[in-house]
C-alpha positions in Angstrom: -74.1 -9.7 -86.4 -75.9 -9.5 -83.0 -72.9 -10.8 -81.3 -70.6 -8.2 -82.9 -73.1 -5.3 -82.2 -73.4 -6.5 -78.8 -69.5 -6.6 -78.2 -69.3 -3.2 -80.0 -71.9 -1.6 -77.6 -70.4 -3.1 -74.4 -66.8 -2.1 -75.7 -67.9 1.5 -76.3 -69.7 1.7 -73.0 -66.8 0.4 -71.1 -64.4 2.8 -72.9 -66.7 5.7 -72.5 -66.9 5.1 -68.8 -63.1 5.1 -68.6 -63.0 8.3 -70.6 -65.5 9.9 -68.2 -63.3 8.9 -65.4 -60.4 10.6 -66.9 -62.2 13.7 -67.9 -64.7 14.3 -65.1 -62.9 13.0 -62.0 -59.2 13.2 -63.3 -58.5 9.6 -62.3 -56.1 8.8 -65.1 -55.1 5.3 -63.7 -58.7 3.9 -63.1 -59.8 5.6 -66.4 -57.0 3.9 -68.5 -57.6 0.5 -66.7 -61.2 0.8 -68.0 -60.6 2.4 -71.3 -58.0 -0.1 -72.6 -60.0 -3.3 -72.2 -63.1 -1.5 -73.8 -60.8 -0.5 -76.7 -59.7 -4.2 -77.1 -63.3 -5.4 -77.1 -64.0 -2.9 -79.9 -61.1 -4.1 -81.9 -62.3 -7.8 -81.5 -65.9 -7.0 -82.5 -65.2 -6.5 -86.4 -63.1 -9.4 -86.9 -65.6 -11.7 -85.1 -68.4 -10.3 -87.1 -66.4 -11.0 -90.4 -65.6 -14.6 -89.3 -69.3 -15.4 -88.4 -70.4 -13.9 -91.7 -67.8 -15.9 -93.8 -68.8 -19.1 -92.0 -72.6 -18.5 -92.8 -71.8 -17.7 -96.4 -69.9 -21.0 -96.8 -72.8 -22.8 -95.1 -75.6 -21.5 -97.2 -73.8 -20.8 -100.6 -74.4 -24.4 -102.2 -78.2 -24.1 -101.2 -78.4 -20.6 -102.8 -76.6 -21.8 -105.9 -78.9 -24.6 -106.2 -82.1 -22.4 -105.8 -80.6 -20.1 -108.1 -80.1 -22.6 -110.8 -83.4 -24.0 -110.4 -85.1 -20.5 -110.9 -83.0 -19.9 -113.9 -83.8 -23.2 -115.6 -87.6 -23.2 -115.1 
């Protein structure tokens, strides 16, 4: 989750910098050149978070089920 949040923050800052270039300075080319990569970083952040979460769930699920069974049977 930390990786996805970090990517999301970086993507938002990069995209925001590009939007600021467009709105404040009227520099459309540089603004788009900065905004599009920022948007792509934001798009990648969510699937990355899902992939990491799913991997962790698969890794810890057997141990959680074992602990749950031991609690229920005691």
